[in-house]
C-alpha positions as CSV (number, residue, x, y, z in Angstrom):
1,M,-5.9,60.6,-2.5
2,I,-9.3,62.3,-2.7
3,K,-9.7,65.2,-0.3
4,V,-13.2,64.5,1.1
5,S,-14.0,67.8,2.6
6,K,-13.0,69.7,-0.6
7,L,-15.0,67.3,-2.8
8,K,-18.1,67.7,-0.6
9,E,-17.7,71.5,-0.7
10,I,-17.5,71.5,-4.5
11,I,-20.6,69.2,-4.8
12,T,-22.5,71.3,-2.3
13,N,-21.9,74.5,-4.2
14,H,-23.6,73.0,-7.4
15,K,-27.3,72.3,-8.2
16,Q,-26.8,69.5,-10.6
17,I,-24.1,66.7,-10.5
18,I,-23.4,64.9,-13.7
19,I,-21.2,61.8,-13.4
20,M,-19.6,60.7,-16.7
21,P,-17.6,57.5,-17.0
22,H,-15.3,57.2,-20.1
23,K,-16.6,56.0,-23.4
24,D,-16.8,52.2,-23.8
25,T,-17.5,52.2,-20.1
26,D,-16.0,49.2,-18.3
27,L,-16.9,47.8,-14.8
28,D,-14.2,50.0,-13.0
29,A,-15.7,53.2,-14.5
30,F,-19.3,52.1,-13.9
31,G,-18.7,50.8,-10.4
32,A,-16.9,54.0,-9.4
33,A,-19.7,56.1,-10.9
34,L,-22.2,54.2,-8.8
35,G,-20.2,54.7,-5.6
36,L,-19.8,58.4,-6.4
37,Y,-23.6,58.6,-7.1
38,F,-24.4,57.5,-3.6
39,F,-21.8,59.8,-2.2
40,S,-23.4,62.7,-4.0
41,K,-26.9,61.7,-2.9
42,T,-25.9,61.9,0.7
43,I,-25.4,65.6,0.2
44,N,-29.0,65.7,-1.2
45,K,-28.0,66.7,-4.8
46,K,-29.7,66.0,-8.0
47,T,-27.3,63.5,-9.5
48,L,-27.3,61.8,-12.9
49,I,-25.0,59.2,-14.5
50,I,-24.4,59.3,-18.2
51,F,-25.1,55.8,-19.5
52,E,-24.0,54.1,-22.8
53,E,-26.1,51.1,-23.9
54,K,-24.2,47.8,-24.2
55,E,-24.7,44.4,-25.7
56,P,-27.0,42.1,-23.7
57,E,-24.1,39.9,-22.3
58,H,-22.0,42.8,-21.4
59,P,-21.2,43.1,-17.5
60,I,-22.7,46.6,-17.5
61,T,-26.0,45.4,-19.0
62,K,-26.1,42.5,-16.5
63,S,-25.4,45.0,-13.7
64,L,-28.2,47.3,-14.7
65,E,-30.6,44.3,-14.9
66,N,-29.6,43.1,-11.4
67,L,-29.8,46.6,-10.0
68,Q,-33.4,46.7,-11.2
69,K,-34.2,43.3,-9.8
70,E,-32.8,44.5,-6.4
71,N,-35.1,47.6,-6.7
72,I,-32.0,50.0,-6.6
73,A,-33.0,53.2,-8.2
74,I,-30.3,55.0,-10.1
75,S,-31.0,58.1,-12.2
76,Y,-29.4,57.7,-15.7
77,I,-29.4,59.8,-18.8
78,T,-28.4,58.7,-22.3
79,K,-25.8,60.4,-24.4
80,E,-28.5,62.0,-26.5
81,E,-30.4,63.2,-23.4
82,A,-27.1,64.6,-21.9
83,I,-26.5,66.6,-25.0
84,S,-30.0,68.1,-25.1
85,L,-30.1,69.0,-21.4
86,T,-29.8,72.6,-20.1
87,Y,-27.3,72.7,-17.3
88,N,-27.9,75.2,-14.5
89,N,-25.1,75.5,-12.0
90,A,-23.9,72.0,-12.9
91,L,-20.8,70.1,-11.9
92,L,-19.4,67.4,-14.3
93,I,-17.4,64.7,-12.7
94,L,-15.1,62.7,-15.0
95,V,-14.7,59.1,-13.7
96,D,-11.8,56.8,-14.7
97,F,-10.4,59.1,-17.3
98,H,-8.9,62.6,-17.8
99,L,-8.6,63.0,-21.5
100,Q,-11.2,64.7,-23.6
101,K,-10.8,62.1,-26.4
102,L,-12.0,59.4,-24.0
103,S,-15.3,61.2,-23.2
104,P,-18.5,59.6,-24.6
105,I,-19.6,63.2,-25.2
106,P,-16.6,65.5,-25.9
107,E,-18.9,68.5,-26.4
108,I,-20.3,68.3,-22.9
109,I,-16.9,69.0,-21.4
110,D,-17.0,72.4,-23.0
111,Q,-20.6,72.9,-22.2
112,I,-20.2,72.4,-18.4
113,K,-17.7,74.9,-17.0
114,D,-17.0,73.3,-13.6
115,K,-15.4,69.9,-13.6
116,V,-13.8,67.4,-11.2
117,I,-11.6,64.5,-12.3
118,I,-11.3,61.2,-10.4
119,D,-8.9,58.7,-12.1
120,H,-6.1,56.3,-11.6
121,H,-4.3,56.4,-15.0
122,I,-1.0,58.0,-15.6
123,I,-1.4,61.7,-16.2
124,S,-1.1,62.8,-19.9
125,D,-0.2,66.2,-21.3
126,D,-3.6,66.9,-22.7
127,I,-5.5,66.6,-19.5
128,V,-8.9,68.2,-19.2
129,L,-8.8,71.4,-17.1
130,A,-10.8,70.9,-14.0
131,E,-11.6,72.7,-10.8
132,Q,-10.2,69.7,-8.8
133,T,-8.2,66.8,-10.0
134,Y,-7.7,63.6,-8.1
135,I,-5.4,61.2,-10.0
136,D,-3.8,58.4,-8.1
137,E,-1.5,56.4,-10.4
138,N,-0.8,54.0,-7.5
139,A,-4.4,53.0,-7.0
140,S,-5.4,49.7,-8.5
141,S,-8.6,51.2,-9.9
142,T,-11.0,54.1,-9.7
143,C,-13.3,51.8,-7.7
144,E,-10.6,51.5,-5.1
145,M,-10.4,55.3,-4.8
146,I,-14.1,55.7,-4.5
147,T,-14.4,52.9,-1.9
148,L,-11.9,54.7,0.3
149,L,-14.0,57.7,0.0
150,L,-17.2,55.9,1.0
151,Q,-15.3,54.1,3.8
152,K,-14.0,57.3,5.3
153,E,-17.4,58.9,5.2
154,N,-19.1,55.7,6.5
155,I,-21.6,55.9,3.6
156,E,-23.8,52.8,3.3
157,I,-24.4,51.5,-0.2
158,P,-26.7,48.7,-1.4
159,R,-25.3,45.2,-1.3
160,Y,-25.4,44.7,-5.1
161,V,-23.7,48.1,-5.7
162,A,-20.8,46.9,-3.4
163,T,-20.7,43.8,-5.6
164,I,-20.4,45.8,-8.8
165,I,-17.6,47.9,-7.3
166,L,-15.7,44.9,-6.1
167,G,-16.1,43.5,-9.7
168,G,-14.5,46.7,-11.1
169,I,-11.5,46.1,-8.8
170,S,-11.3,42.5,-9.8
171,I,-11.3,43.3,-13.5
172,D,-8.7,46.1,-13.2
173,T,-6.3,44.0,-11.0
174,N,-6.8,40.8,-13.1
175,N,-8.3,39.1,-10.1
176,F,-6.0,40.7,-7.6
177,T,-2.8,39.5,-9.4
178,M,-1.7,43.0,-10.6
179,K,-1.5,46.6,-9.2
180,T,-2.5,45.4,-5.8
181,T,-1.4,47.1,-2.5
182,Y,-2.6,46.8,1.1
183,K,-5.3,49.4,0.3
184,T,-6.7,47.2,-2.5
185,Y,-7.2,44.3,-0.1
186,S,-8.5,46.6,2.6
187,V,-11.2,48.0,0.4
188,A,-12.1,44.6,-0.9
189,S,-12.6,43.5,2.7
190,Y,-14.7,46.5,3.4
191,L,-16.9,45.9,0.3
192,T,-17.3,42.2,1.4
193,K,-18.5,43.5,4.8
194,L,-21.1,45.6,3.0
195,G,-22.4,42.5,1.3
196,A,-20.4,42.3,-1.9
197,S,-20.6,38.7,-3.3
198,S,-17.7,37.0,-5.1
199,T,-20.2,34.4,-6.4
200,E,-22.3,37.1,-8.0
201,I,-19.2,38.7,-9.5
202,K,-18.5,35.3,-11.2
203,Y,-22.0,35.3,-12.7
204,L,-21.5,38.9,-13.7
205,L,-18.3,38.1,-15.6
206,K,-19.3,34.8,-17.1
207,E,-18.1,34.6,-20.7
208,D,-20.0,33.6,-23.8
209,L,-19.0,30.1,-25.0
210,S,-18.5,31.1,-28.6
211,E,-16.3,34.0,-27.5
212,Y,-14.2,31.6,-25.4
213,F,-13.6,29.4,-28.4
214,T,-12.6,32.4,-30.5
215,L,-10.2,33.5,-27.7
216,Q,-8.5,30.0,-27.8
217,E,-8.1,30.1,-31.6
218,I,-6.4,33.5,-31.4
219,L,-4.1,32.4,-28.5
220,Q,-3.0,29.4,-30.6
221,N,-1.4,31.8,-33.0
222,I,0.5,33.8,-30.3
223,I,3.9,35.1,-31.3
224,I,6.7,35.3,-28.7
225,I,9.4,38.0,-29.2
226,N,12.6,37.9,-27.2
227,K,11.0,35.4,-24.8
228,N,9.2,38.2,-22.9
229,Y,6.8,39.8,-25.3
230,A,3.6,38.0,-26.5
231,I,1.7,39.3,-29.5
232,C,-1.8,38.0,-30.3
233,T,-3.5,39.1,-33.5
234,C,-7.2,38.7,-34.5
235,D,-8.6,38.0,-37.9
236,N,-10.3,40.8,-39.9
237,K,-13.6,40.6,-38.1
238,I,-14.7,43.5,-35.8
239,Y,-14.0,43.0,-32.1
240,T,-14.7,45.0,-29.0
241,K,-12.0,46.7,-26.9
242,E,-13.0,44.5,-24.0
243,F,-12.3,41.4,-26.2
244,L,-8.8,42.6,-27.0
245,A,-8.2,43.3,-23.3
246,K,-9.2,39.7,-22.5
247,I,-6.6,38.4,-25.0
248,A,-3.8,40.5,-23.5
249,S,-4.9,39.6,-19.9
250,I,-4.7,35.8,-20.6
251,A,-1.4,36.1,-22.5
252,I,0.3,38.0,-19.7
253,T,-0.2,35.0,-17.5
254,F,2.0,32.7,-19.6
255,E,5.5,31.8,-18.3
256,N,8.3,34.4,-18.9
257,I,5.9,36.9,-20.5
258,E,6.5,40.5,-19.3
259,V,4.3,42.3,-21.8
260,A,1.3,41.0,-23.9
261,F,-0.5,42.7,-26.8
262,G,-4.0,42.0,-28.2
263,I,-4.4,43.5,-31.7
264,G,-7.6,43.6,-33.7
265,K,-10.2,45.7,-35.6
266,I,-12.5,47.6,-33.5
267,T,-14.1,49.3,-36.5
268,E,-13.4,48.9,-40.2
269,E,-11.1,51.9,-40.0
270,I,-9.5,51.5,-36.6
271,I,-7.1,48.9,-35.2
272,G,-7.2,48.6,-31.4
273,I,-4.2,47.6,-29.4
274,S,-4.7,46.4,-25.8
275,T,-1.5,45.9,-23.7
276,R,-0.9,44.2,-20.3
277,S,2.4,44.3,-18.5
278,I,3.7,42.7,-15.3
279,G,5.0,46.2,-14.5
280,N,8.7,46.1,-15.1
281,I,8.1,47.4,-18.6
282,P,5.4,50.2,-18.5
283,A,2.5,49.4,-20.8
284,S,1.7,53.1,-21.0
285,T,5.1,54.0,-22.4
286,L,4.7,51.4,-25.1
287,M,1.2,52.6,-26.1
288,E,2.3,56.2,-26.1
289,K,4.3,55.3,-29.2
290,F,1.0,54.7,-30.9
291,G,-0.7,57.8,-29.6
292,G,-2.4,56.0,-26.6
293,G,-1.7,55.6,-23.0
294,G,-3.0,54.2,-19.7
295,H,-1.4,52.6,-16.7
296,K,1.9,50.9,-16.0
297,T,0.3,47.5,-16.2
298,D,-2.5,48.1,-18.6
299,A,-2.8,50.5,-21.6
300,A,-4.3,50.8,-25.0
301,S,-4.2,52.6,-28.3
302,Q,-6.1,53.1,-31.5
303,V,-4.3,53.2,-35.0
304,R,-5.9,54.4,-38.2
305,D,-5.0,53.8,-41.8
306,K,-3.0,50.6,-41.1
307,T,-3.6,46.9,-41.4
308,I,-3.4,44.4,-38.5
309,E,-0.3,43.0,-39.9
310,E,1.3,46.4,-40.2
311,V,0.5,47.2,-36.6
312,K,2.0,43.9,-35.6
313,E,5.2,44.6,-37.4
314,Q,5.4,48.0,-35.8
315,I,5.2,46.4,-32.4
316,I,7.8,43.7,-33.2
317,N,10.2,46.5,-34.3
318,L,9.4,48.4,-31.1
319,V,10.2,45.5,-28.7
320,Q,13.1,43.8,-30.6
């Protein structure tokens, strides 16, 4: 749990607050960054969010467009701008990650001395050293952690920001079917009171039709191992990490499946693995075998110098 008074003290003692979600920012990281932005602004601090450009249909791009339509001003900096800035008495807040390799700008972690981590993933050995670390493995999402912070301080946020944060929780819980506790439902209720709209979340998360058909084709070739493990492999085209996560998230809903894997190229050199688990078999433990990690119910890894088929065979050997 975040110690509110301590976090306020740390922020107060710095001139600049830089909020950095993990690379390949998803809705949980972005929603949590927005919530933290408004928390920091109540302390009257210059606050910036590091932003990565996304494809037009990406939920983050849609969120930014709608924030602009709602006249909600957020101060962003690009990766290039963040590298070139001079930081004077700055605090860097890592949101939804704690490993340097997941930073969109690894060099900035060395550049800014004072750091805070807010995350919900299982702690790894190579954690970034920070002045204060708030990692709650039992939280459904980082958005849940930040909402509890906002709720405790009674900080008002714009209606559409509440919608984005609720969308982040929805994504990370697979629509409230995984990793949920009473706190998850409590913060969802609170965000709804602030004006978060489930209808707008549906528009935010609408899928591209051609992508949907591609998903169906891949799922038709699913392999089931020992009745409980589902393995889905893509063709040799390049796919996003989000796409692989969608595959695994759909496959985990099938009867008897305890763990689901989505495997595909994310670059010409790198094979991505996205894993979803009901929770009886930790997804993070499986992905650690491939140098990755994550949460008990969702985790990921990246593999170099192997083909999709070779990675698939490794997973089969691992779970048999």
